Kinemage of the C-alpha trace (Angstrom):
@kinemage 1
@onewidth
@group {chain A} dominant
@subgroup {mainchain}
@vectorlist {calphas} color= white
{ca unk a 1} P 0.000 0.000 0.000
{ca unk a 2} L 1.173 3.489 -0.869
{ca unk a 3} L -0.315 6.744 0.433
{ca unk a 4} L 0.656 10.067 -1.148
{ca unk a 5} L -0.236 13.376 0.476
{ca unk a 6} L -1.796 15.880 -1.908
{ca unk a 7} L -2.254 18.541 0.756
{ca unk a 8} L -4.539 19.184 3.720
{ca unk a 9} L -6.811 16.093 4.019
{ca unk a 10} L -6.052 14.977 0.461
{ca unk a 11} L -4.564 11.516 -0.024
{ca unk a 12} L -4.032 9.254 -3.010
{ca unk a 13} L -4.188 5.668 -1.725
{ca unk a 14} L -2.677 3.130 -4.117
{ca unk a 15} L -3.170 -0.610 -3.727
{ca unk a 16} L -2.600 -3.446 -6.163
{ca unk a 17} L -6.366 -3.718 -6.703
{ca unk a 18} L -7.084 -0.011 -7.256
{ca unk a 19} L -6.567 3.590 -6.212
{ca unk a 20} L -8.719 5.868 -4.062
{ca unk a 21} L -8.527 9.656 -4.285
{ca unk a 22} L -9.525 11.269 -0.983
{ca unk a 23} L -10.623 14.884 -0.454
{ca unk a 24} L -8.667 16.637 -3.231
{ca unk a 25} L -8.602 20.362 -2.362
{ca unk a 26} L -6.826 22.935 -4.528
{ca unk a 27} L -9.094 25.987 -4.961
{ca unk a 28} L -8.814 28.448 -2.003
{ca unk a 29} L -11.828 27.905 0.242
{ca unk a 30} L -14.216 29.943 2.367
{ca unk a 31} L -14.262 33.224 0.461
{ca unk a 32} L -10.605 32.891 -0.441
{ca unk a 33} L -9.523 32.777 3.209
{ca unk a 34} L -8.115 29.252 3.421
{ca unk a 35} L -5.176 28.038 1.338
{ca unk a 36} L -3.509 24.633 1.514
{ca unk a 37} L -0.429 24.535 3.770
{ca unk a 38} L 2.150 23.607 2.678
{ca unk a 39} L 1.121 24.705 -0.804
{ca unk a 40} L -0.041 22.079 -3.318
{ca unk a 41} L -0.240 24.216 -6.464
{ca unk a 42} L 3.128 22.908 -7.697
{ca unk a 43} L 2.610 19.129 -7.712
{ca unk a 44} L 4.578 17.147 -10.312
{ca unk a 45} L 2.728 16.318 -13.529
{ca unk a 46} L 3.042 12.577 -12.926
{ca unk a 47} L 1.199 12.832 -9.609
{ca unk a 48} L -1.490 15.109 -11.067
{ca unk a 49} L -2.129 12.545 -13.804
{ca unk a 50} L -2.574 9.853 -11.154
{ca unk a 51} L -5.201 12.002 -9.453
{ca unk a 52} L -7.091 12.442 -12.713
{ca unk a 53} L -7.119 8.688 -13.387
{ca unk a 54} L -7.952 7.394 -9.872
{ca unk a 55} L -10.281 4.391 -9.709
{ca unk a 56} L -12.473 5.705 -6.876
{ca unk a 57} L -13.244 9.047 -5.236
{ca unk a 58} L -13.972 9.570 -1.535
{ca unk a 59} L -15.201 12.918 -0.193
{ca unk a 60} L -15.476 12.889 3.580
{ca unk a 61} L -17.998 15.726 3.874
{ca unk a 62} L -19.381 18.857 2.259
{ca unk a 63} L -17.002 21.553 3.507
{ca unk a 64} L -15.094 23.401 0.806
{ca unk a 65} L -11.663 22.237 1.986
{ca unk a 66} L -12.802 18.628 1.411
{ca unk a 67} L -15.362 18.761 -1.387
{ca unk a 68} L -13.669 21.196 -3.786
{ca unk a 69} L -16.404 21.382 -6.398
{ca unk a 70} L -14.518 23.677 -8.795
{ca unk a 71} L -11.585 21.257 -8.993
{ca unk a 72} L -13.846 18.192 -9.213
{ca unk a 73} L -15.813 19.724 -12.077
{ca unk a 74} L -12.714 20.590 -14.087
{ca unk a 75} L -10.423 17.627 -13.438
{ca unk a 76} L -12.253 14.319 -12.974
{ca unk a 77} L -14.144 12.114 -15.405
{ca unk a 78} L -17.853 12.131 -14.726
{ca unk a 79} L -18.102 8.355 -14.440
{ca unk a 80} L -15.557 7.954 -11.630
{ca unk a 81} L -17.210 5.794 -8.915
{ca unk a 82} L -17.788 7.931 -5.809
{ca unk a 83} L -17.910 6.318 -2.367
{ca unk a 84} L -20.896 7.818 -0.550
{ca unk a 85} L -20.860 7.928 3.273
{ca unk a 86} L -24.060 6.730 4.905
{ca unk a 87} L -25.295 10.229 5.704
{ca unk a 88} L -28.923 10.788 6.795
{ca unk a 89} L -29.579 13.042 3.815
{ca unk a 90} L -28.901 12.785 0.081
{ca unk a 91} L -27.480 16.305 -0.131
{ca unk a 92} L -23.934 15.224 -0.984
{ca unk a 93} L -25.096 13.009 -3.842
{ca unk a 94} L -27.396 15.725 -5.162
{ca unk a 95} L -24.599 18.271 -5.247
{ca unk a 96} L -22.277 15.875 -7.052
{ca unk a 97} L -24.995 14.990 -9.545
{ca unk a 98} L -25.392 18.690 -10.292
{ca unk a 99} L -21.681 18.699 -11.206
{ca unk a 100} L -22.399 15.907 -13.699
{ca unk a 101} L -21.109 12.866 -11.805
{ca unk a 102} L -23.071 9.700 -12.498
{ca unk a 103} L -21.550 6.730 -10.635
{ca unk a 104} L -22.091 6.276 -6.903
{ca unk a 105} L -21.324 3.458 -4.474
{ca unk a 106} L -23.527 3.532 -1.384
{ca unk a 107} L -22.015 2.348 1.889
{ca unk a 108} L -23.387 1.403 5.295
{ca unk a 109} L -22.023 3.052 8.407
{ca unk a 110} L -18.998 1.060 9.584
{ca unk a 111} L -19.726 -1.977 7.380
{ca unk a 112} L -16.780 -3.239 5.284
{ca unk a 113} L -17.323 -3.198 1.524
{ca unk a 114} L -15.079 -4.955 -0.996
{ca unk a 115} L -14.460 -2.650 -3.950
{ca unk a 116} L -12.221 -5.085 -5.785
{ca unk a 117} L -10.466 -8.325 -5.005
{ca unk a 118} L -8.141 -7.374 -2.151
{ca unk a 119} L -9.411 -3.797 -1.677
{ca unk a 120} L -11.891 -3.242 1.156
{ca unk a 121} L -13.202 -0.030 2.671
{ca unk a 122} L -15.387 0.896 5.630
{ca unk a 123} L -16.777 4.408 6.062
{ca unk a 124} L -17.769 5.550 9.537
{ca unk a 125} L -20.074 8.559 9.815
{ca unk a 126} L -20.864 11.191 12.430
{ca unk a 127} L -24.199 12.913 11.975
{ca unk a 128} L -24.494 15.528 14.720
{ca unk a 129} L -25.765 18.891 13.461
{ca unk a 130} L -22.529 20.358 14.869
{ca unk a 131} L -20.795 18.777 11.867
{ca unk a 132} L -23.472 20.242 9.619
{ca unk a 133} L -26.596 18.306 8.744
{ca unk a 134} L -24.671 16.521 5.993
{ca unk a 135} L -22.451 14.925 8.617
{ca unk a 136} L -18.773 13.969 8.542
{ca unk a 137} L -17.001 10.681 7.954
{ca unk a 138} L -13.784 8.685 8.280
{ca unk a 139} L -12.440 6.044 5.902
{ca unk a 140} L -10.734 2.739 6.715
{ca unk a 141} L -8.908 1.093 3.789
{ca unk a 142} L -7.418 -2.422 3.710
{ca unk a 143} L -5.503 -4.171 0.914
{ca unk a 144} L -5.530 -7.480 2.783
{ca unk a 145} L -2.076 -6.857 4.250
{ca unk a 146} L -2.041 -3.266 5.481
{ca unk a 147} L -4.689 -0.967 6.867
{ca unk a 148} L -4.998 2.834 6.759
{ca unk a 149} L -7.396 5.077 8.698
{ca unk a 150} L -8.178 8.429 7.099
{ca unk a 151} L -9.928 10.162 9.980
{ca unk a 152} L -9.386 13.705 8.593
{ca unk a 153} L -11.503 15.964 10.855
{ca unk a 154} L -14.226 13.445 11.724
{ca unk a 155} L -14.703 13.646 15.493
{ca unk a 156} L -16.073 10.193 16.093
{ca unk a 157} L -17.558 9.848 19.555
{ca unk a 158} L -16.780 6.122 19.805
{ca unk a 159} L -13.031 5.711 19.450
{ca unk a 160} L -13.219 1.933 19.165
{ca unk a 161} L -15.009 1.919 15.811
{ca unk a 162} L -12.013 2.918 13.725
{ca unk a 163} L -9.812 0.085 14.990
{ca unk a 164} L -12.465 -2.639 15.044
{ca unk a 165} L -11.416 -3.829 11.567
{ca unk a 166} L -7.943 -4.856 12.717
{ca unk a 167} L -4.516 -3.363 13.486
{ca unk a 168} L -3.808 -0.002 11.845
{ca unk a 169} L -0.584 0.877 10.035
{ca unk a 170} L -1.205 4.548 9.182
{ca unk a 171} L -3.540 6.980 10.930
{ca unk a 172} L -4.147 10.296 9.099
{ca unk a 173} L -5.610 12.701 11.638
{ca unk a 174} L -6.612 16.347 12.113
{ca unk a 175} L -4.820 18.079 14.991
{ca unk a 176} L -5.110 21.795 14.176
{ca unk a 177} L -7.934 24.295 14.380
{ca unk a 178} L -10.828 24.427 11.923
{ca unk a 179} L -13.065 27.065 13.444
{ca unk a 180} L -13.375 30.824 13.837
{ca unk a 181} L -13.320 30.881 17.645
{ca unk a 182} L -11.969 32.794 19.463
{ca unk a 183} L -10.203 34.953 16.850
{ca unk a 184} L -13.300 36.758 15.535
{ca unk a 185} L -14.777 37.585 18.950
{ca unk a 186} L -14.667 41.007 20.559
{ca unk a 187} L -12.073 40.358 23.259
{ca unk a 188} L -9.080 42.217 24.592
{ca unk a 189} L -5.755 40.994 23.209
{ca unk a 190} L -4.666 39.195 26.375
{ca unk a 191} L -7.942 37.296 26.732
{ca unk a 192} L -7.977 36.327 23.046
{ca unk a 193} L -4.433 34.939 23.303
{ca unk a 194} L -5.326 32.987 26.456
{ca unk a 195} L -8.400 31.449 24.819
{ca unk a 196} L -6.422 30.582 21.687
{ca unk a 197} L -3.831 28.734 23.746
{ca unk a 198} L -6.568 26.866 25.602
{ca unk a 199} L -8.125 25.909 22.262
{ca unk a 200} L -4.803 24.646 20.890
{ca unk a 201} L -4.284 22.511 23.972
{ca unk a 202} L -7.846 21.158 23.762
{ca unk a 203} L -7.384 20.264 20.085
{ca unk a 204} L -4.118 18.504 20.815
{ca unk a 205} L -5.580 16.564 23.749
{ca unk a 206} L -8.473 15.369 21.597
{ca unk a 207} L -6.130 14.303 18.803
{ca unk a 208} L -3.924 12.411 21.244
{ca unk a 209} L -6.964 10.526 22.577
{ca unk a 210} L -7.655 9.350 19.034
{ca unk a 211} L -4.008 8.441 18.571
{ca unk a 212} L -4.113 6.300 21.712
{ca unk a 213} L -7.402 4.647 20.785
{ca unk a 214} L -6.495 3.788 17.175
{ca unk a 215} L -2.941 2.827 18.206
{ca unk a 216} L -1.529 2.874 14.693
{ca unk a 217} L 2.084 2.136 13.883
{ca unk a 218} L 2.480 5.704 12.617
{ca unk a 219} L 0.412 8.885 12.660
{ca unk a 220} L 0.310 11.447 9.841
{ca unk a 221} L -0.881 14.941 10.885
{ca unk a 222} L -3.322 16.107 8.203
{ca unk a 223} L -6.463 18.165 7.483
{ca unk a 224} L -4.791 21.380 8.541
{ca unk a 225} L -3.690 23.939 9.273
{ca unk a 226} L -4.826 26.263 6.506
{ca unk a 227} L -2.635 29.143 5.389
{ca unk a 228} L -4.115 32.653 5.426
{ca unk a 229} L -2.687 34.765 2.598
{ca unk a 230} L -5.115 37.683 2.517
{ca unk a 231} L -3.621 40.805 4.098
{ca unk a 232} L -6.687 41.096 6.361
{ca unk a 233} L -6.183 37.585 7.738
{ca unk a 234} L -2.424 37.042 7.581
{ca unk a 235} L -2.035 37.409 11.368
{ca unk a 236} L -4.069 34.211 11.849
{ca unk a 237} L -1.068 32.160 10.728
{ca unk a 238} L 0.910 30.647 13.601
{ca unk a 239} L 4.587 31.332 12.940
{ca unk a 240} L 6.332 31.925 16.265
{ca unk a 241} L 3.612 30.532 18.535
{ca unk a 242} L 2.962 33.934 20.104
{ca unk a 243} L 0.095 34.764 17.747
{ca unk a 244} L -3.570 34.700 18.762
{ca unk a 245} L -4.127 31.701 16.517
{ca unk a 246} L -5.433 28.148 16.866
{ca unk a 247} L -3.514 26.847 13.831
{ca unk a 248} L -0.248 25.104 14.823
{ca unk a 249} L 1.463 23.260 11.985
{ca unk a 250} L 2.302 19.646 11.192
{ca unk a 251} L 5.833 19.790 12.601
{ca unk a 252} L 4.430 21.017 15.919
{ca unk a 253} L 2.205 17.941 16.209
{ca unk a 254} L 4.898 15.529 14.991
{ca unk a 255} L 7.068 16.812 17.840
{ca unk a 256} L 4.225 16.272 20.289
{ca unk a 257} L 3.714 12.732 19.011
{ca unk a 258} L 7.400 11.954 19.466
{ca unk a 259} L 7.358 13.445 22.981
{ca unk a 260} L 4.540 11.013 23.803
{ca unk a 261} L 6.390 7.985 22.465
{ca unk a 262} L 4.465 7.838 19.185
{ca unk a 263} L 5.757 7.673 15.639
{ca unk a 264} L 4.739 10.725 13.650
{ca unk a 265} L 5.370 11.235 9.944
{ca unk a 266} L 5.695 14.730 8.528
{ca unk a 267} L 4.006 14.846 5.119
{ca unk a 268} L 3.886 17.722 2.649
{ca unk a 269} L 2.047 17.654 -0.699
{ca unk a 270} L 3.819 15.018 -2.779
{ca unk a 271} L 5.201 13.013 0.166
{ca unk a 272} L 4.921 9.270 -0.478
{ca unk a 273} L 4.499 6.854 2.435
{ca unk a 274} L 4.955 3.237 1.410
{ca unk a 275} L 4.026 0.172 3.460
{ca unk a 276} L 6.022 -2.939 2.652
{ca unk a 277} L 5.747 -5.673 5.243
{ca unk a 278} L 7.036 -4.283 8.517
{ca unk a 279} L 8.754 -1.369 6.806
{ca unk a 280} L 7.370 2.155 6.460
{ca unk a 281} L 9.355 4.260 4.008
{ca unk a 282} L 8.898 8.003 3.459
{ca unk a 283} L 10.056 10.040 0.476
{ca unk a 284} L 9.491 13.773 -0.056
{ca unk a 285} L 9.251 15.578 -3.401
{ca unk a 286} L 11.993 17.993 -2.292
{ca unk a 287} L 15.130 17.679 -0.176
{ca unk a 288} L 14.945 17.266 3.592
{ca unk a 289} L 16.564 20.677 4.020
{ca unk a 290} L 13.859 22.259 1.866
{ca unk a 291} L 11.137 20.482 3.847
{ca unk a 292} L 12.631 21.699 7.123
{ca unk a 293} L 12.794 25.271 5.816
{ca unk a 294} L 9.007 25.349 5.294
{ca unk a 295} L 8.613 25.147 9.063
{ca unk a 296} L 11.831 26.715 10.400
{ca unk a 297} L 11.583 29.742 8.090
{ca unk a 298} L 7.834 29.761 7.906
{ca unk a 299} L 7.417 33.534 7.722
{ca unk a 300} L 9.460 33.727 4.520
{ca unk a 301} L 7.649 30.720 3.056
{ca unk a 302} L 4.241 32.287 3.712
{ca unk a 303} L 5.376 35.630 2.320
{ca unk a 304} L 6.436 34.019 -0.985
{ca unk a 305} L 3.174 32.080 -1.080
{ca unk a 306} L 1.183 35.273 -0.461
{ca unk a 307} L 2.995 37.203 -3.191
{ca unk a 308} L 2.263 34.450 -5.731
{ca unk a 309} L -1.481 34.580 -4.981
{ca unk a 310} L -1.824 38.338 -4.471
{ca unk a 311} L -3.282 39.036 -7.970
{ca unk a 312} L -5.851 36.272 -7.485
{ca unk a 313} L -6.921 37.717 -4.136
{ca unk a 314} L -7.182 41.215 -5.556
{ca unk a 315} L -9.477 39.951 -8.302
{ca unk a 316} L -11.543 38.058 -5.717
{ca unk a 317} L -12.104 41.220 -3.685
{ca unk a 318} L -13.187 43.117 -6.798
{ca unk a 319} L -15.744 40.391 -7.552
{ca unk a 320} L -17.552 41.056 -4.265
{ca unk a 321} L -18.796 44.456 -5.380
{ca unk a 322} L -22.566 44.069 -5.765
{ca unk a 323} L -25.595 46.308 -5.607
{ca unk a 324} L -27.445 46.413 -2.308
{ca unk a 325} L -30.856 44.784 -2.130
{ca unk a 326} L -33.664 44.921 0.437
{ca unk a 327} L -31.655 42.543 2.579
{ca unk a 328} L -34.034 42.645 5.571
{ca unk a 329} L -37.069 41.591 3.548
{ca unk a 330} L -35.109 38.878 1.758
{ca unk a 331} L -33.852 37.380 5.022
{ca unk a 332} L -37.347 37.569 6.537
{ca unk a 333} L -38.907 35.727 3.595
{ca unk a 334} L -36.228 33.056 3.851
{ca unk a 335} L -35.717 32.618 7.603
{ca unk a 336} L -39.110 33.270 9.182
{ca unk a 337} L -40.583 29.988 7.837
{ca unk a 338} L -37.494 28.182 9.162
{ca unk a 339} L -37.955 29.669 12.633
{ca unk a 340} L -41.564 28.489 12.581
{ca unk a 341} L -40.259 25.020 11.759
{ca unk a 342} L -37.844 24.974 14.727
{ca unk a 343} L -39.491 26.167 17.955
{ca unk a 344} L -37.190 24.061 20.157
{ca unk a 345} L -34.084 25.502 18.522
{ca unk a 346} L -35.407 29.049 18.788
{ca unk a 347} L -36.323 28.594 22.453
{ca unk a 348} L -32.816 27.263 23.151
{ca unk a 349} L -31.273 30.288 21.403
{ca unk a 350} L -33.380 32.526 23.636
{ca unk a 351} L -32.200 36.074 23.045
{ca unk a 352} L -32.361 37.888 19.699
{ca unk a 353} L -29.524 37.593 17.181
{ca unk a 354} L -28.320 40.770 15.493
{ca unk a 355} L -26.617 40.892 12.115
{ca unk a 356} L -24.873 44.257 11.869
{ca unk a 357} L -23.950 45.539 8.429
{ca unk a 358} L -24.091 48.720 6.356
{ca unk a 359} L -27.327 50.262 5.184
{ca unk a 360} L -27.820 51.733 1.728
{ca unk a 361} L -26.616 55.112 2.993
{ca unk a 362} L -23.461 53.554 4.553
{ca unk a 363} L -24.879 53.943 8.057
{ca unk a 364} L -25.053 50.999 10.426
{ca unk a 365} L -27.934 48.624 9.839
{ca unk a 366} L -28.934 46.201 12.594
{ca unk a 367} L -31.012 43.270 11.368
{ca unk a 368} L -32.843 41.779 14.348
{ca unk a 369} L -33.584 38.039 14.273
{ca unk a 370} L -36.202 37.856 17.012
{ca unk a 371} L -36.312 34.123 17.651
{ca unk a 372} L -38.998 34.411 20.323
{ca unk a 373} L -41.416 36.128 17.943
{ca unk a 374} L -40.145 34.294 14.868
{ca unk a 375} L -39.715 37.597 13.053
{ca unk a 376} L -36.933 39.535 11.322
{ca unk a 377} L -36.861 43.323 11.131
{ca unk a 378} L -34.495 46.251 10.976
{ca unk a 379} L -33.683 48.067 14.185
{ca unk a 380} L -35.540 51.372 14.445
{ca unk a 381} L -34.101 54.466 16.155
{ca unk a 382} L -36.338 54.059 19.207
{ca unk a 383} L -35.115 50.482 19.647
{ca unk a 384} L -31.445 51.135 19.041
{ca unk a 385} L -30.661 52.239 22.607
{ca unk a 386} L -32.909 49.811 24.461
{ca unk a 387} L -33.056 46.596 22.507
{ca unk a 388} L -30.886 43.858 23.977
{ca unk a 389} L -29.518 40.889 22.097
{ca unk a 390} L -27.652 37.742 23.008
{ca unk a 391} L -25.511 37.442 19.898
{ca unk a 392} L -24.187 39.782 17.247
{ca unk a 393} L -22.423 39.199 13.942
{ca unk a 394} L -20.753 42.110 12.133
{ca unk a 395} L -20.656 41.195 8.426
{ca unk a 396} L -19.570 43.301 5.465
{ca unk a 397} L -22.569 44.129 3.294
{ca unk a 398} L -20.983 42.684 0.138
{ca unk a 399} L -20.435 39.298 1.806
{ca unk a 400} L -23.898 39.298 3.345
{ca unk a 401} L -25.442 40.016 -0.062
{ca unk a 402} L -23.378 37.203 -1.546
{ca unk a 403} L -24.541 34.454 0.819
{ca unk a 404} L -28.137 35.642 0.456
{ca unk a 405} L -27.842 35.675 -3.343
{ca unk a 406} L -26.458 32.129 -3.209
{ca unk a 407} L -29.216 31.073 -0.823
{ca unk a 408} L -26.379 29.431 1.102
{ca unk a 409} L -27.879 26.744 3.341
{ca unk a 410} L -24.791 26.385 5.559
{ca unk a 411} L -23.311 29.714 6.665
{ca unk a 412} L -20.522 27.873 8.456
{ca unk a 413} L -19.253 26.652 5.085
{ca unk a 414} L -20.208 29.736 3.072
{ca unk a 415} L -19.203 32.531 5.460
{ca unk a 416} L -18.177 31.809 9.039
{ca unk a 417} L -15.122 29.629 8.395
{ca unk a 418} L -13.713 32.488 6.350
{ca unk a 419} L -13.161 34.428 9.604
{ca unk a 420} L -14.271 37.497 7.597
{ca unk a 421} L -16.652 38.741 10.289
{ca unk a 422} L -16.689 39.818 13.928
{ca unk a 423} L -18.819 38.348 16.687
{ca unk a 424} L -20.013 39.169 20.178
{ca unk a 425} L -22.161 37.274 22.650
{ca unk a 426} L -23.639 38.211 25.994
{ca unk a 427} L -23.124 34.865 27.701
{ca unk a 428} L -21.475 31.493 27.125
{ca unk a 429} L -21.371 29.548 23.884
{ca unk a 430} L -24.773 28.523 22.535
{ca unk a 431} L -24.500 25.730 19.960
{ca unk a 432} L -28.076 26.316 18.801
{ca unk a 433} L -27.134 29.673 17.242
{ca unk a 434} L -24.604 28.028 14.957
{ca unk a 435} L -26.749 24.951 14.369
{ca unk a 436} L -29.450 27.318 13.109
{ca unk a 437} L -26.975 29.048 10.765
{ca unk a 438} L -25.906 25.658 9.360
{ca unk a 439} L -29.480 24.594 8.624
{ca unk a 440} L -30.990 27.170 6.309
{ca unk a 441} L -33.406 25.067 4.320
{ca unk a 442} L -36.421 22.925 5.176
{ca unk a 443} L -34.664 19.539 5.267
{ca unk a 444} L -31.694 20.723 7.309
{ca unk a 445} L -33.803 22.659 9.801
{ca unk a 446} L -36.141 19.704 10.272
{ca unk a 447} L -33.153 17.570 11.299
{ca unk a 448} L -31.784 20.311 13.533
{ca unk a 449} L -35.126 20.656 15.311
{ca unk a 450} L -35.370 16.875 15.754
{ca unk a 451} L -31.888 16.763 17.302
{ca unk a 452} L -32.699 19.660 19.637
{ca unk a 453} L -35.861 17.879 20.790
{ca unk a 454} L -33.925 14.665 21.366
{ca unk a 455} L -31.279 16.429 23.439
{ca unk a 456} L -33.937 18.209 25.473
{ca unk a 457} L -35.672 14.903 26.219
{ca unk a 458} L -32.437 13.124 27.135
{ca unk a 459} L -31.548 15.789 29.700
{ca unk a 460} L -34.725 14.870 31.568
{ca unk a 461} L -33.883 11.176 31.839
{ca unk a 462} L -31.546 9.552 34.341
{ca unk a 463} L -29.862 6.193 34.054
{ca unk a 464} L -27.248 5.669 36.747
{ca unk a 465} L -26.350 2.330 35.156
{ca unk a 466} L -24.556 4.283 32.443
{ca unk a 467} L -22.299 6.143 34.896
{ca unk a 468} L -18.524 5.694 34.567
{ca unk a 469} L -15.589 6.354 36.878
{ca unk a 470} L -13.073 9.043 35.921
{ca unk a 471} L -10.415 9.592 38.566
{ca unk a 472} L -12.116 10.098 41.915
{ca unk a 473} L -15.485 10.918 40.355
{ca unk a 474} L -18.523 9.078 39.045
{ca unk a 475} L -19.965 10.795 35.969
{ca unk a 476} L -22.613 10.087 33.360
{ca unk a 477} L -21.124 8.233 30.403
{ca unk a 478} L -22.182 10.602 27.603
{ca unk a 479} L -21.329 14.277 27.183
{ca unk a 480} L -24.492 16.390 26.683
{ca unk a 481} L -22.854 18.265 23.794
{ca unk a 482} L -21.918 15.598 21.243
{ca unk a 483} L -22.546 12.300 23.071
{ca unk a 484} L -18.814 11.635 23.514
{ca unk a 485} L -17.928 8.683 25.748
{ca unk a 486} L -16.611 10.378 28.875
{ca unk a 487} L -14.861 7.175 29.916
{ca unk a 488} L -12.515 7.955 27.005
{ca unk a 489} L -12.668 11.728 26.584
{ca unk a 490} L -13.295 12.836 30.189
{ca unk a 491} L -10.549 14.135 32.455
{ca unk a 492} L -10.177 16.144 35.665
{ca unk a 493} L -8.549 19.577 35.407
{ca unk a 494} L -8.415 21.395 38.732
{ca unk a 495} L -11.984 22.227 39.747
{ca unk a 496} L -13.336 21.260 36.324
{ca unk a 497} L -14.365 18.108 34.550
{ca unk a 498} L -13.375 18.410 30.876
{ca unk a 499} L -14.678 16.575 27.827
{ca unk a 500} L -11.618 16.704 25.566
{ca unk a 501} L -13.576 15.927 22.385
{ca unk a 502} L -14.493 19.632 22.115
{ca unk a 503} L -13.035 21.072 25.318
{ca unk a 504} L -16.340 21.582 27.137
{ca unk a 505} L -15.849 22.206 30.863
{ca unk a 506} L -18.113 21.387 33.828
{ca unk a 507} L -17.961 22.367 37.497
{ca unk a 508} L -16.855 19.325 39.481
{ca unk a 509} L -18.908 20.307 42.510
{ca unk a 510} L -22.207 21.049 40.769
{ca unk a 511} L -21.993 19.543 37.268
{ca unk a 512} L -22.967 22.896 35.752
{ca unk a 513} L -21.527 23.539 32.309
{ca unk a 514} L -19.044 26.431 32.167
{ca unk a 515} L -18.966 26.421 28.359
{ca unk a 516} L -22.652 26.645 27.462
{ca unk a 517} L -25.937 27.248 29.244
{ca unk a 518} L -28.347 24.409 30.085
{ca unk a 519} L -25.937 21.513 29.547
{ca unk a 520} L -25.214 20.167 33.071
{ca unk a 521} L -23.805 16.720 33.726
{ca unk a 522} L -24.460 14.274 36.516
{ca unk a 523} L -21.271 13.947 38.574
{ca unk a 524} L -20.341 13.078 42.152
{ca unk a 525} L -17.274 12.117 44.117
{ca unk a 526} L -16.823 8.362 44.524
{ca unk a 527} L -18.273 7.026 47.750
{ca unk a 528} L -20.855 9.790 48.127
């Protein structure tokens, strides 16, 4: 078995019985904010030809850094068989059919499927709305001798599923940030830096739990970090480690793996990892000194990268110039029926959401999403001083017009991951706000409402038989956020109990959630 990195979460897996192209991403994503790091726009022609002629295509989920629809449309034959994860909706297939693709192979969650004699795959899915209603997935590939897990950024809540098919040779795993928090929030510089460092540590702890559970012979850091080349976002790159950023690089995690007694492999686009019996060989497309320089002289590398793409970014910015529309009425016509469809979600959001942008006369326009009333309106002068809100998003008018024009059903994918906005909230994190913004059509919102109802019902049930022991405490087995197994992901940190899957924190004495309202856990000291 041979696995070649093509950047970010992209892998070309070659076996004697066939090849699988995974998550090819080349076009800058999320409004031109995310670029592949290290860069993959200079791959050798021989490797590019292999990508074009792959036997199978696997796309883990719908986000633009995994399902690069522009590249797929322009570079792959329409009859390539596409491995479809067992998602609860058909949205991924529908989008690929709109691109002209015709051949699909359905899979069942976690069930091995033989694609050819000696080539077997199993796709495991996660379907929480937090991953977007389309879900996320991880791929296990076996050629009968070796086994590879491509977990990318799938945060499976049951760590045992990925290793149930047998011993793992290579584990490709996300370790770096893939979110806009806390960088976009209105915080003083010291607090933002502190929260970024906490987030980095939480991400690393989660990744290490997966490393321990899968227990592969070698781990390949993948699916991040992105590079930020736009002048407005360049400070989000982590170069020295002193930046308010949640995006450490591959070398940083390889070092952490080695410090924990694990074998880590540093891969850049074009790196080939070959499995031959007990041997794992690694070859890079450039010299070792050149590979090292990407990370040891990262500032210079990013500066060259930015200069190469500067004309493209300038043209992108020019393309955002659009005429203003009656944005309030358009959002009301679109979102008010969705709020009516999701009373549980709206109740859990509680306070109004404000989208702040420019009006037609360049003055500030506050668009009030009144979830309690299920109505959207512009703020009037008499309300401007007295109206309170729980959440606010400051979005440039051109970008707001763009996502409305596109009728973008997932603002996480279409806007928020770009980090091209600012946010404020009155209290702790409220997942329902973002779940709403990821679910902007009838089918997605119906699933989001069903999940919210299910979570609300589960909080009112008690089953002590499911309690587990973590340190000196007895705690419910499942985290109320994403159902993570706290026997695996739970740990004690001072006066807090922490679920390391997403870093949610709970008061040890009371079980109250410090991260989000209305998500307590059942916890007590052993013997009490």
